[in-house]
PyMOL Python script that loads the backbone (N, CA, C, O; Angstrom):
from pymol import cmd

cmd.read_pdbstr("""\
ATOM      1  N   MET A   1      34.644 -13.813   4.839  1.00  0.00           N
ATOM      2  CA  MET A   1      33.776 -14.419   5.830  1.00  0.00           C
ATOM      3  C   MET A   1      33.218 -13.318   6.737  1.00  0.00           C
ATOM      4  O   MET A   1      33.918 -12.361   7.069  1.00  0.00           O
ATOM      5  N   VAL A   2      31.991 -13.461   7.119  1.00  0.00           N
ATOM      6  CA  VAL A   2      31.339 -12.507   8.003  1.00  0.00           C
ATOM      7  C   VAL A   2      31.541 -12.947   9.446  1.00  0.00           C
ATOM      8  O   VAL A   2      31.283 -14.098   9.798  1.00  0.00           O
ATOM      9  N   THR A   3      32.001 -12.026  10.271  1.00  0.00           N
ATOM     10  CA  THR A   3      32.145 -12.285  11.691  1.00  0.00           C
ATOM     11  C   THR A   3      31.173 -11.391  12.443  1.00  0.00           C
ATOM     12  O   THR A   3      30.560 -10.499  11.856  1.00  0.00           O
ATOM     13  N   GLU A   4      31.032 -11.629  13.739  1.00  0.00           N
ATOM     14  CA  GLU A   4      30.145 -10.788  14.535  1.00  0.00           C
ATOM     15  C   GLU A   4      30.583  -9.334  14.468  1.00  0.00           C
ATOM     16  O   GLU A   4      29.746  -8.434  14.401  1.00  0.00           O
ATOM     17  N   ARG A   5      31.866  -9.103  14.486  1.00  0.00           N
ATOM     18  CA  ARG A   5      32.385  -7.729  14.418  1.00  0.00           C
ATOM     19  C   ARG A   5      32.030  -7.090  13.076  1.00  0.00           C
ATOM     20  O   ARG A   5      31.622  -5.930  13.023  1.00  0.00           O
ATOM     21  N   THR A   6      32.187  -7.847  12.005  1.00  0.00           N
ATOM     22  CA  THR A   6      31.847  -7.348  10.681  1.00  0.00           C
ATOM     23  C   THR A   6      30.372  -6.978  10.609  1.00  0.00           C
ATOM     24  O   THR A   6      30.013  -5.942  10.049  1.00  0.00           O
ATOM     25  N   VAL A   7      29.522  -7.821  11.174  1.00  0.00           N
ATOM     26  CA  VAL A   7      28.078  -7.582  11.161  1.00  0.00           C
ATOM     27  C   VAL A   7      27.749  -6.269  11.854  1.00  0.00           C
ATOM     28  O   VAL A   7      26.939  -5.486  11.357  1.00  0.00           O
ATOM     29  N   LEU A   8      28.366  -6.030  12.981  1.00  0.00           N
ATOM     30  CA  LEU A   8      28.093  -4.807  13.732  1.00  0.00           C
ATOM     31  C   LEU A   8      28.495  -3.558  12.967  1.00  0.00           C
ATOM     32  O   LEU A   8      27.913  -2.492  13.169  1.00  0.00           O
ATOM     33  N   ASN A   9      29.485  -3.679  12.091  1.00  0.00           N
ATOM     34  CA  ASN A   9      29.974  -2.536  11.332  1.00  0.00           C
ATOM     35  C   ASN A   9      29.342  -2.401   9.946  1.00  0.00           C
ATOM     36  O   ASN A   9      29.653  -1.466   9.210  1.00  0.00           O
ATOM     37  N   MET A  10      28.458  -3.332   9.592  1.00  0.00           N
ATOM     38  CA  MET A  10      27.808  -3.279   8.279  1.00  0.00           C
ATOM     39  C   MET A  10      26.824  -2.124   8.207  1.00  0.00           C
ATOM     40  O   MET A  10      26.117  -1.847   9.176  1.00  0.00           O
ATOM     41  N   PRO A  11      26.774  -1.443   7.057  1.00  0.00           N
ATOM     42  CA  PRO A  11      25.707  -0.453   6.885  1.00  0.00           C
ATOM     43  C   PRO A  11      24.352  -1.160   6.905  1.00  0.00           C
ATOM     44  O   PRO A  11      24.242  -2.309   6.478  1.00  0.00           O
ATOM     45  N   LYS A  12      23.334  -0.479   7.397  1.00  0.00           N
ATOM     46  CA  LYS A  12      21.990  -1.077   7.483  1.00  0.00           C
ATOM     47  C   LYS A  12      21.554  -1.652   6.144  1.00  0.00           C
ATOM     48  O   LYS A  12      20.901  -2.695   6.105  1.00  0.00           O
ATOM     49  N   SER A  13      21.903  -0.997   5.056  1.00  0.00           N
ATOM     50  CA  SER A  13      21.471  -1.444   3.728  1.00  0.00           C
ATOM     51  C   SER A  13      22.029  -2.816   3.362  1.00  0.00           C
ATOM     52  O   SER A  13      21.459  -3.502   2.514  1.00  0.00           O
ATOM     53  N   GLU A  14      23.133  -3.227   3.988  1.00  0.00           N
ATOM     54  CA  GLU A  14      23.744  -4.519   3.683  1.00  0.00           C
ATOM     55  C   GLU A  14      23.366  -5.602   4.683  1.00  0.00           C
ATOM     56  O   GLU A  14      23.705  -6.769   4.486  1.00  0.00           O
ATOM     57  N   GLN A  15      22.679  -5.238   5.738  1.00  0.00           N
ATOM     58  CA  GLN A  15      22.330  -6.218   6.758  1.00  0.00           C
ATOM     59  C   GLN A  15      21.131  -7.039   6.311  1.00  0.00           C
ATOM     60  O   GLN A  15      20.119  -6.496   5.868  1.00  0.00           O
ATOM     61  N   ASN A  16      21.256  -8.330   6.431  1.00  0.00           N
ATOM     62  CA  ASN A  16      20.179  -9.243   6.088  1.00  0.00           C
ATOM     63  C   ASN A  16      20.271 -10.403   7.068  1.00  0.00           C
ATOM     64  O   ASN A  16      21.296 -11.082   7.135  1.00  0.00           O
ATOM     65  N   ILE A  17      19.206 -10.633   7.830  1.00  0.00           N
ATOM     66  CA  ILE A  17      19.259 -11.625   8.906  1.00  0.00           C
ATOM     67  C   ILE A  17      19.568 -13.024   8.391  1.00  0.00           C
ATOM     68  O   ILE A  17      20.217 -13.805   9.087  1.00  0.00           O
ATOM     69  N   TYR A  18      19.122 -13.349   7.206  1.00  0.00           N
ATOM     70  CA  TYR A  18      19.320 -14.687   6.653  1.00  0.00           C
ATOM     71  C   TYR A  18      20.778 -14.879   6.215  1.00  0.00           C
ATOM     72  O   TYR A  18      21.372 -15.928   6.466  1.00  0.00           O
ATOM     73  N   ARG A  19      21.337 -13.881   5.572  1.00  0.00           N
ATOM     74  CA  ARG A  19      22.744 -13.932   5.147  1.00  0.00           C
ATOM     75  C   ARG A  19      23.669 -13.949   6.360  1.00  0.00           C
ATOM     76  O   ARG A  19      24.620 -14.730   6.415  1.00  0.00           O
ATOM     77  N   ILE A  20      23.388 -13.092   7.318  1.00  0.00           N
ATOM     78  CA  ILE A  20      24.223 -13.028   8.517  1.00  0.00           C
ATOM     79  C   ILE A  20      24.223 -14.374   9.247  1.00  0.00           C
ATOM     80  O   ILE A  20      25.278 -14.863   9.651  1.00  0.00           O
ATOM     81  N   ALA A  21      23.045 -14.967   9.412  1.00  0.00           N
ATOM     82  CA  ALA A  21      22.952 -16.257  10.104  1.00  0.00           C
ATOM     83  C   ALA A  21      23.742 -17.328   9.349  1.00  0.00           C
ATOM     84  O   ALA A  21      24.447 -18.130   9.960  1.00  0.00           O
ATOM     85  N   ARG A  22      23.622 -17.336   8.031  1.00  0.00           N
ATOM     86  CA  ARG A  22      24.359 -18.327   7.227  1.00  0.00           C
ATOM     87  C   ARG A  22      25.858 -18.136   7.365  1.00  0.00           C
ATOM     88  O   ARG A  22      26.597 -19.099   7.571  1.00  0.00           O
ATOM     89  N   CYS A  23      26.302 -16.907   7.254  1.00  0.00           N
ATOM     90  CA  CYS A  23      27.736 -16.639   7.321  1.00  0.00           C
ATOM     91  C   CYS A  23      28.313 -16.914   8.709  1.00  0.00           C
ATOM     92  O   CYS A  23      29.414 -17.452   8.830  1.00  0.00           O
ATOM     93  N   LEU A  24      27.575 -16.548   9.751  1.00  0.00           N
ATOM     94  CA  LEU A  24      28.052 -16.833  11.107  1.00  0.00           C
ATOM     95  C   LEU A  24      28.139 -18.338  11.367  1.00  0.00           C
ATOM     96  O   LEU A  24      28.964 -18.799  12.156  1.00  0.00           O
ATOM     97  N   ALA A  25      27.268 -19.093  10.686  1.00  0.00           N
ATOM     98  CA  ALA A  25      27.298 -20.556  10.821  1.00  0.00           C
ATOM     99  C   ALA A  25      28.380 -21.181   9.941  1.00  0.00           C
ATOM    100  O   ALA A  25      28.619 -22.388   9.991  1.00  0.00           O
ATOM    101  N   ARG A  26      29.024 -20.345   9.139  1.00  0.00           N
ATOM    102  CA  ARG A  26      30.062 -20.796   8.207  1.00  0.00           C
ATOM    103  C   ARG A  26      29.522 -21.820   7.209  1.00  0.00           C
ATOM    104  O   ARG A  26      30.176 -22.811   6.883  1.00  0.00           O
ATOM    105  N   VAL A  27      28.316 -21.549   6.741  1.00  0.00           N
ATOM    106  CA  VAL A  27      27.687 -22.376   5.712  1.00  0.00           C
ATOM    107  C   VAL A  27      27.813 -21.621   4.394  1.00  0.00           C
ATOM    108  O   VAL A  27      27.410 -20.461   4.302  1.00  0.00           O
ATOM    109  N   THR A  28      28.364 -22.263   3.385  1.00  0.00           N
ATOM    110  CA  THR A  28      28.507 -21.612   2.089  1.00  0.00           C
ATOM    111  C   THR A  28      27.160 -21.546   1.381  1.00  0.00           C
ATOM    112  O   THR A  28      26.210 -22.229   1.763  1.00  0.00           O
ATOM    113  N   ARG A  29      27.091 -20.725   0.358  1.00  0.00           N
ATOM    114  CA  ARG A  29      25.855 -20.667  -0.435  1.00  0.00           C
ATOM    115  C   ARG A  29      25.570 -22.015  -1.087  1.00  0.00           C
ATOM    116  O   ARG A  29      24.418 -22.445  -1.153  1.00  0.00           O
ATOM    117  N   VAL A  30      26.599 -22.671  -1.561  1.00  0.00           N
ATOM    118  CA  VAL A  30      26.431 -23.982  -2.203  1.00  0.00           C
ATOM    119  C   VAL A  30      25.847 -24.978  -1.203  1.00  0.00           C
ATOM    120  O   VAL A  30      24.905 -25.704  -1.523  1.00  0.00           O
ATOM    121  N   GLN A  31      26.404 -25.013   0.002  1.00  0.00           N
ATOM    122  CA  GLN A  31      25.881 -25.919   1.028  1.00  0.00           C
ATOM    123  C   GLN A  31      24.431 -25.567   1.367  1.00  0.00           C
ATOM    124  O   GLN A  31      23.592 -26.455   1.514  1.00  0.00           O
ATOM    125  N   ALA A  32      24.146 -24.291   1.488  1.00  0.00           N
ATOM    126  CA  ALA A  32      22.801 -23.851   1.870  1.00  0.00           C
ATOM    127  C   ALA A  32      21.767 -24.265   0.829  1.00  0.00           C
ATOM    128  O   ALA A  32      20.718 -24.806   1.177  1.00  0.00           O
ATOM    129  N   VAL A  33      22.056 -24.014  -0.444  1.00  0.00           N
ATOM    130  CA  VAL A  33      21.053 -24.349  -1.461  1.00  0.00           C
ATOM    131  C   VAL A  33      20.826 -25.852  -1.537  1.00  0.00           C
ATOM    132  O   VAL A  33      19.708 -26.301  -1.787  1.00  0.00           O
ATOM    133  N   GLU A  34      21.876 -26.627  -1.324  1.00  0.00           N
ATOM    134  CA  GLU A  34      21.716 -28.085  -1.348  1.00  0.00           C
ATOM    135  C   GLU A  34      20.883 -28.563  -0.164  1.00  0.00           C
ATOM    136  O   GLU A  34      19.955 -29.353  -0.333  1.00  0.00           O
ATOM    137  N   GLU A  35      21.209 -28.090   1.019  1.00  0.00           N
ATOM    138  CA  GLU A  35      20.511 -28.539   2.229  1.00  0.00           C
ATOM    139  C   GLU A  35      19.087 -27.984   2.330  1.00  0.00           C
ATOM    140  O   GLU A  35      18.191 -28.651   2.849  1.00  0.00           O
ATOM    141  N   LEU A  36      18.886 -26.774   1.835  1.00  0.00           N
ATOM    142  CA  LEU A  36      17.556 -26.153   1.919  1.00  0.00           C
ATOM    143  C   LEU A  36      16.665 -26.541   0.737  1.00  0.00           C
ATOM    144  O   LEU A  36      15.466 -26.261   0.737  1.00  0.00           O
ATOM    145  N   ALA A  37      17.258 -27.186  -0.266  1.00  0.00           N
ATOM    146  CA  ALA A  37      16.526 -27.598  -1.469  1.00  0.00           C
ATOM    147  C   ALA A  37      15.869 -26.407  -2.162  1.00  0.00           C
ATOM    148  O   ALA A  37      14.691 -26.439  -2.519  1.00  0.00           O
ATOM    149  N   ILE A  38      16.681 -25.345  -2.343  1.00  0.00           N
ATOM    150  CA  ILE A  38      16.235 -24.159  -3.088  1.00  0.00           C
ATOM    151  C   ILE A  38      17.321 -23.831  -4.103  1.00  0.00           C
ATOM    152  O   ILE A  38      18.440 -24.334  -4.006  1.00  0.00           O
ATOM    153  N   SER A  39      16.996 -22.997  -5.063  1.00  0.00           N
ATOM    154  CA  SER A  39      17.984 -22.619  -6.073  1.00  0.00           C
ATOM    155  C   SER A  39      18.899 -21.528  -5.539  1.00  0.00           C
ATOM    156  O   SER A  39      18.566 -20.827  -4.583  1.00  0.00           O
ATOM    157  N   SER A  40      20.054 -21.399  -6.172  1.00  0.00           N
ATOM    158  CA  SER A  40      20.986 -20.343  -5.765  1.00  0.00           C
ATOM    159  C   SER A  40      20.391 -18.968  -6.046  1.00  0.00           C
ATOM    160  O   SER A  40      20.660 -18.014  -5.316  1.00  0.00           O
ATOM    161  N   THR A  41      19.586 -18.861  -7.095  1.00  0.00           N
ATOM    162  CA  THR A  41      18.911 -17.602  -7.410  1.00  0.00           C
ATOM    163  C   THR A  41      17.938 -17.226  -6.311  1.00  0.00           C
ATOM    164  O   THR A  41      17.840 -16.058  -5.935  1.00  0.00           O
ATOM    165  N   THR A  42      17.223 -18.207  -5.796  1.00  0.00           N
ATOM    166  CA  THR A  42      16.265 -17.956  -4.716  1.00  0.00           C
ATOM    167  C   THR A  42      16.982 -17.535  -3.444  1.00  0.00           C
ATOM    168  O   THR A  42      16.567 -16.577  -2.791  1.00  0.00           O
ATOM    169  N   LEU A  43      18.051 -18.234  -3.081  1.00  0.00           N
ATOM    170  CA  LEU A  43      18.798 -17.867  -1.881  1.00  0.00           C
ATOM    171  C   LEU A  43      19.338 -16.450  -2.010  1.00  0.00           C
ATOM    172  O   LEU A  43      19.246 -15.663  -1.069  1.00  0.00           O
ATOM    173  N   ARG A  44      19.890 -16.127  -3.146  1.00  0.00           N
ATOM    174  CA  ARG A  44      20.413 -14.777  -3.370  1.00  0.00           C
ATOM    175  C   ARG A  44      19.300 -13.739  -3.223  1.00  0.00           C
ATOM    176  O   ARG A  44      19.512 -12.680  -2.632  1.00  0.00           O
ATOM    177  N   ALA A  45      18.128 -14.038  -3.755  1.00  0.00           N
ATOM    178  CA  ALA A  45      17.001 -13.102  -3.638  1.00  0.00           C
ATOM    179  C   ALA A  45      16.606 -12.900  -2.177  1.00  0.00           C
ATOM    180  O   ALA A  45      16.301 -11.781  -1.765  1.00  0.00           O
ATOM    181  N   TYR A  46      16.611 -13.974  -1.397  1.00  0.00           N
ATOM    182  CA  TYR A  46      16.314 -13.865   0.033  1.00  0.00           C
ATOM    183  C   TYR A  46      17.358 -12.996   0.730  1.00  0.00           C
ATOM    184  O   TYR A  46      17.021 -12.131   1.538  1.00  0.00           O
ATOM    185  N   GLU A  47      18.624 -13.234   0.408  1.00  0.00           N
ATOM    186  CA  GLU A  47      19.716 -12.545   1.094  1.00  0.00           C
ATOM    187  C   GLU A  47      19.925 -11.114   0.608  1.00  0.00           C
ATOM    188  O   GLU A  47      20.662 -10.345   1.226  1.00  0.00           O
ATOM    189  N   GLU A  48      19.283 -10.762  -0.488  1.00  0.00           N
ATOM    190  CA  GLU A  48      19.364  -9.386  -0.986  1.00  0.00           C
ATOM    191  C   GLU A  48      18.038  -8.648  -0.777  1.00  0.00           C
ATOM    192  O   GLU A  48      17.811  -7.587  -1.357  1.00  0.00           O
ATOM    193  N   ASN A  49      17.174  -9.219   0.051  1.00  0.00           N
ATOM    194  CA  ASN A  49      15.868  -8.609   0.377  1.00  0.00           C
ATOM    195  C   ASN A  49      15.008  -8.342  -0.855  1.00  0.00           C
ATOM    196  O   ASN A  49      14.232  -7.387  -0.878  1.00  0.00           O
ATOM    197  N   ARG A  50      15.144  -9.184  -1.873  1.00  0.00           N
ATOM    198  CA  ARG A  50      14.316  -9.035  -3.072  1.00  0.00           C
ATOM    199  C   ARG A  50      13.126  -9.982  -3.072  1.00  0.00           C
ATOM    200  O   ARG A  50      12.243  -9.873  -3.923  1.00  0.00           O
ATOM    201  N   ARG A  51      13.098 -10.907  -2.128  1.00  0.00           N
ATOM    202  CA  ARG A  51      11.995 -11.866  -2.039  1.00  0.00           C
ATOM    203  C   ARG A  51      11.785 -12.219  -0.579  1.00  0.00           C
ATOM    204  O   ARG A  51      12.747 -12.389   0.171  1.00  0.00           O
ATOM    205  N   ASN A  52      10.529 -12.329  -0.175  1.00  0.00           N
ATOM    206  CA  ASN A  52      10.211 -12.743   1.197  1.00  0.00           C
ATOM    207  C   ASN A  52      10.503 -14.231   1.369  1.00  0.00           C
ATOM    208  O   ASN A  52      10.230 -15.039   0.480  1.00  0.00           O
ATOM    209  N   VAL A  53      11.059 -14.575   2.522  1.00  0.00           N
ATOM    210  CA  VAL A  53      11.397 -15.964   2.806  1.00  0.00           C
ATOM    211  C   VAL A  53      10.186 -16.643   3.441  1.00  0.00           C
ATOM    212  O   VAL A  53       9.695 -16.183   4.472  1.00  0.00           O
ATOM    213  N   PRO A  54       9.696 -17.727   2.842  1.00  0.00           N
ATOM    214  CA  PRO A  54       8.562 -18.449   3.432  1.00  0.00           C
ATOM    215  C   PRO A  54       8.930 -19.019   4.801  1.00  0.00           C
ATOM    216  O   PRO A  54      10.082 -19.369   5.057  1.00  0.00           O
ATOM    217  N   ASP A  55       7.935 -19.102   5.664  1.00  0.00           N
ATOM    218  CA  ASP A  55       8.156 -19.581   7.030  1.00  0.00           C
ATOM    219  C   ASP A  55       8.816 -20.957   7.070  1.00  0.00           C
ATOM    220  O   ASP A  55       9.704 -21.187   7.891  1.00  0.00           O
ATOM    221  N   ASP A  56       8.401 -21.872   6.200  1.00  0.00           N
ATOM    222  CA  ASP A  56       8.972 -23.220   6.230  1.00  0.00           C
ATOM    223  C   ASP A  56      10.456 -23.212   5.857  1.00  0.00           C
ATOM    224  O   ASP A  56      11.223 -24.034   6.358  1.00  0.00           O
ATOM    225  N   VAL A  57      10.857 -22.305   4.997  1.00  0.00           N
ATOM    226  CA  VAL A  57      12.273 -22.197   4.633  1.00  0.00           C
ATOM    227  C   VAL A  57      13.064 -21.621   5.806  1.00  0.00           C
ATOM    228  O   VAL A  57      14.190 -22.046   6.067  1.00  0.00           O
ATOM    229  N   VAL A  58      12.476 -20.658   6.509  1.00  0.00           N
ATOM    230  CA  VAL A  58      13.163 -20.080   7.673  1.00  0.00           C
ATOM    231  C   VAL A  58      13.381 -21.142   8.750  1.00  0.00           C
ATOM    232  O   VAL A  58      14.429 -21.166   9.394  1.00  0.00           O
ATOM    233  N   VAL A  59      12.412 -22.004   8.944  1.00  0.00           N
ATOM    234  CA  VAL A  59      12.574 -23.092   9.918  1.00  0.00           C
ATOM    235  C   VAL A  59      13.759 -23.972   9.512  1.00  0.00           C
ATOM    236  O   VAL A  59      14.571 -24.349  10.357  1.00  0.00           O
ATOM    237  N   ARG A  60      13.858 -24.295   8.231  1.00  0.00           N
ATOM    238  CA  ARG A  60      14.976 -25.119   7.758  1.00  0.00           C
ATOM    239  C   ARG A  60      16.308 -24.382   7.894  1.00  0.00           C
ATOM    240  O   ARG A  60      17.323 -24.981   8.249  1.00  0.00           O
ATOM    241  N   MET A  61      16.296 -23.078   7.610  1.00  0.00           N
ATOM    242  CA  MET A  61      17.505 -22.267   7.768  1.00  0.00           C
ATOM    243  C   MET A  61      17.968 -22.271   9.225  1.00  0.00           C
ATOM    244  O   MET A  61      19.146 -22.489   9.508  1.00  0.00           O
ATOM    245  N   ALA A  62      17.043 -22.033  10.135  1.00  0.00           N
ATOM    246  CA  ALA A  62      17.386 -21.969  11.561  1.00  0.00           C
ATOM    247  C   ALA A  62      18.014 -23.283  12.025  1.00  0.00           C
ATOM    248  O   ALA A  62      18.953 -23.283  12.821  1.00  0.00           O
ATOM    249  N   ARG A  63      17.499 -24.379  11.533  1.00  0.00           N
ATOM    250  CA  ARG A  63      18.061 -25.689  11.897  1.00  0.00           C
ATOM    251  C   ARG A  63      19.441 -25.887  11.279  1.00  0.00           C
ATOM    252  O   ARG A  63      20.386 -26.282  11.962  1.00  0.00           O
ATOM    253  N   LEU A  64      19.549 -25.611   9.982  1.00  0.00           N
ATOM    254  CA  LEU A  64      20.819 -25.789   9.273  1.00  0.00           C
ATOM    255  C   LEU A  64      21.903 -24.895   9.860  1.00  0.00           C
ATOM    256  O   LEU A  64      23.034 -25.336  10.063  1.00  0.00           O
ATOM    257  N   TYR A  65      21.562 -23.644  10.131  1.00  0.00           N
ATOM    258  CA  TYR A  65      22.541 -22.682  10.639  1.00  0.00           C
ATOM    259  C   TYR A  65      22.729 -22.790  12.151  1.00  0.00           C
ATOM    260  O   TYR A  65      23.574 -22.110  12.733  1.00  0.00           O
ATOM    261  N   ARG A  66      21.927 -23.655  12.778  1.00  0.00           N
ATOM    262  CA  ARG A  66      21.965 -23.802  14.244  1.00  0.00           C
ATOM    263  C   ARG A  66      21.797 -22.447  14.915  1.00  0.00           C
ATOM    264  O   ARG A  66      22.557 -22.068  15.806  1.00  0.00           O
ATOM    265  N   TYR A  67      20.778 -21.733  14.457  1.00  0.00           N
ATOM    266  CA  TYR A  67      20.546 -20.369  14.923  1.00  0.00           C
ATOM    267  C   TYR A  67      19.047 -20.169  15.141  1.00  0.00           C
ATOM    268  O   TYR A  67      18.381 -19.552  14.309  1.00  0.00           O
ATOM    269  N   PRO A  68      18.506 -20.683  16.253  1.00  0.00           N
ATOM    270  CA  PRO A  68      17.064 -20.576  16.491  1.00  0.00           C
ATOM    271  C   PRO A  68      16.563 -19.139  16.587  1.00  0.00           C
ATOM    272  O   PRO A  68      15.387 -18.879  16.331  1.00  0.00           O
ATOM    273  N   TRP A  69      17.433 -18.209  16.949  1.00  0.00           N
ATOM    274  CA  TRP A  69      17.023 -16.810  17.051  1.00  0.00           C
ATOM    275  C   TRP A  69      16.545 -16.274  15.698  1.00  0.00           C
ATOM    276  O   TRP A  69      15.791 -15.302  15.654  1.00  0.00           O
ATOM    277  N   LEU A  70      16.970 -16.890  14.610  1.00  0.00           N
ATOM    278  CA  LEU A  70      16.515 -16.487  13.280  1.00  0.00           C
ATOM    279  C   LEU A  70      14.998 -16.563  13.175  1.00  0.00           C
ATOM    280  O   LEU A  70      14.379 -15.745  12.496  1.00  0.00           O
ATOM    281  N   LEU A  71      14.403 -17.536  13.841  1.00  0.00           N
ATOM    282  CA  LEU A  71      12.941 -17.668  13.826  1.00  0.00           C
ATOM    283  C   LEU A  71      12.277 -16.449  14.460  1.00  0.00           C
ATOM    284  O   LEU A  71      11.273 -15.948  13.953  1.00  0.00           O
ATOM    285  N   VAL A  72      12.840 -15.978  15.562  1.00  0.00           N
ATOM    286  CA  VAL A  72      12.290 -14.796  16.244  1.00  0.00           C
ATOM    287  C   VAL A  72      12.474 -13.557  15.370  1.00  0.00           C
ATOM    288  O   VAL A  72      11.551 -12.758  15.213  1.00  0.00           O
ATOM    289  N   GLN A  73      13.665 -13.403  14.806  1.00  0.00           N
ATOM    290  CA  GLN A  73      13.932 -12.249  13.954  1.00  0.00           C
ATOM    291  C   GLN A  73      13.001 -12.235  12.746  1.00  0.00           C
ATOM    292  O   GLN A  73      12.506 -11.179  12.351  1.00  0.00           O
ATOM    293  N   HIS A  74      12.768 -13.384  12.172  1.00  0.00           N
ATOM    294  CA  HIS A  74      11.861 -13.492  11.032  1.00  0.00           C
ATOM    295  C   HIS A  74      10.437 -13.108  11.447  1.00  0.00           C
ATOM    296  O   HIS A  74       9.765 -12.348  10.749  1.00  0.00           O
ATOM    297  N   LEU A  75       9.993 -13.626  12.563  1.00  0.00           N
ATOM    298  CA  LEU A  75       8.653 -13.324  13.050  1.00  0.00           C
ATOM    299  C   LEU A  75       8.480 -11.832  13.296  1.00  0.00           C
ATOM    300  O   LEU A  75       7.428 -11.275  12.985  1.00  0.00           O
ATOM    301  N   GLN A  76       9.492 -11.182  13.847  1.00  0.00           N
ATOM    302  CA  GLN A  76       9.413  -9.760  14.150  1.00  0.00           C
ATOM    303  C   GLN A  76       9.247  -8.904  12.898  1.00  0.00           C
ATOM    304  O   GLN A  76       8.821  -7.753  12.993  1.00  0.00           O
ATOM    305  N   ARG A  77       9.572  -9.440  11.743  1.00  0.00           N
ATOM    306  CA  ARG A  77       9.438  -8.703  10.484  1.00  0.00           C
ATOM    307  C   ARG A  77       8.116  -8.984   9.769  1.00  0.00           C
ATOM    308  O   ARG A  77       7.825  -8.379   8.737  1.00  0.00           O
ATOM    309  N   SER A  78       7.323  -9.893  10.315  1.00  0.00           N
ATOM    310  CA  SER A  78       6.072 -10.260   9.641  1.00  0.00           C
ATOM    311  C   SER A  78       5.028  -9.158   9.810  1.00  0.00           C
ATOM    312  O   SER A  78       4.981  -8.504  10.851  1.00  0.00           O
ATOM    313  N   PRO A  79       4.197  -8.951   8.801  1.00  0.00           N
ATOM    314  CA  PRO A  79       3.162  -7.925   8.885  1.00  0.00           C
ATOM    315  C   PRO A  79       2.210  -8.127  10.070  1.00  0.00           C
ATOM    316  O   PRO A  79       1.751  -7.153  10.668  1.00  0.00           O
ATOM    317  N   VAL A  80       1.916  -9.369  10.407  1.00  0.00           N
ATOM    318  CA  VAL A  80       1.014  -9.645  11.533  1.00  0.00           C
ATOM    319  C   VAL A  80       1.656  -9.192  12.836  1.00  0.00           C
ATOM    320  O   VAL A  80       1.002  -8.555  13.661  1.00  0.00           O
ATOM    321  N   PHE A  81       2.931  -9.517  13.027  1.00  0.00           N
ATOM    322  CA  PHE A  81       3.648  -9.108  14.240  1.00  0.00           C
ATOM    323  C   PHE A  81       3.717  -7.590  14.322  1.00  0.00           C
ATOM    324  O   PHE A  81       3.458  -7.008  15.375  1.00  0.00           O
ATOM    325  N   ILE A  82       4.063  -6.953  13.218  1.00  0.00           N
ATOM    326  CA  ILE A  82       4.199  -5.488  13.198  1.00  0.00           C
ATOM    327  C   ILE A  82       2.851  -4.827  13.484  1.00  0.00           C
ATOM    328  O   ILE A  82       2.788  -3.833  14.207  1.00  0.00           O
ATOM    329  N   ALA A  83       1.787  -5.367  12.927  1.00  0.00           N
ATOM    330  CA  ALA A  83       0.456  -4.806  13.188  1.00  0.00           C
ATOM    331  C   ALA A  83       0.079  -4.927  14.664  1.00  0.00           C
ATOM    332  O   ALA A  83      -0.563  -4.037  15.223  1.00  0.00           O
ATOM    333  N   ALA A  84       0.478  -6.023  15.285  1.00  0.00           N
ATOM    334  CA  ALA A  84       0.111  -6.252  16.678  1.00  0.00           C
ATOM    335  C   ALA A  84       1.028  -5.525  17.657  1.00  0.00           C
ATOM    336  O   ALA A  84       0.558  -5.012  18.673  1.00  0.00           O
ATOM    337  N   PHE A  85       2.317  -5.472  17.371  1.00  0.00           N
ATOM    338  CA  PHE A  85       3.286  -4.985  18.346  1.00  0.00           C
ATOM    339  C   PHE A  85       4.123  -3.797  17.883  1.00  0.00           C
ATOM    340  O   PHE A  85       4.838  -3.195  18.684  1.00  0.00           O
ATOM    341  N   GLY A  86       4.042  -3.457  16.607  1.00  0.00           N
ATOM    342  CA  GLY A  86       4.894  -2.397  16.070  1.00  0.00           C
ATOM    343  C   GLY A  86       6.233  -2.951  15.616  1.00  0.00           C
ATOM    344  O   GLY A  86       6.558  -4.113  15.856  1.00  0.00           O
ATOM    345  N   GLU A  87       6.998  -2.099  14.958  1.00  0.00           N
ATOM    346  CA  GLU A  87       8.299  -2.526  14.459  1.00  0.00           C
ATOM    347  C   GLU A  87       9.307  -2.622  15.589  1.00  0.00           C
ATOM    348  O   GLU A  87       9.306  -1.814  16.517  1.00  0.00           O
ATOM    349  N   VAL A  88      10.167  -3.627  15.492  1.00  0.00           N
ATOM    350  CA  VAL A  88      11.238  -3.817  16.469  1.00  0.00           C
ATOM    351  C   VAL A  88      12.526  -3.345  15.812  1.00  0.00           C
ATOM    352  O   VAL A  88      12.837  -3.742  14.689  1.00  0.00           O
ATOM    353  N   HIS A  89      13.264  -2.511  16.502  1.00  0.00           N
ATOM    354  CA  HIS A  89      14.514  -1.978  15.917  1.00  0.00           C
ATOM    355  C   HIS A  89      15.711  -2.577  16.570  1.00  0.00           C
ATOM    356  O   HIS A  89      16.841  -2.248  16.209  1.00  0.00           O
TER     357      HIS A  89
END
""", "prot")
cmd.dss("prot")
cmd.show_as("cartoon", "prot")
cmd.util.cbc("prot")
cmd.orient("prot")
């Protein structure tokens, strides 16, 4: 299980805002794919940074994980946000 302490000690290469939010909410992958109505392959791709997460899925994730900050984090990674404000670290 991922805890806040574990997240802080993760190498940058393993950090993924969607995976972290799910794990902190204690939602399993099985629960997530059922509630989000996506395949396990798709969720894995999102959590391994191999596929961009559509905005509507992020909204559902934020609600399911009870983590509204996920919406802000997602927005900060969008090309439009980065073009307007630069990258947020």
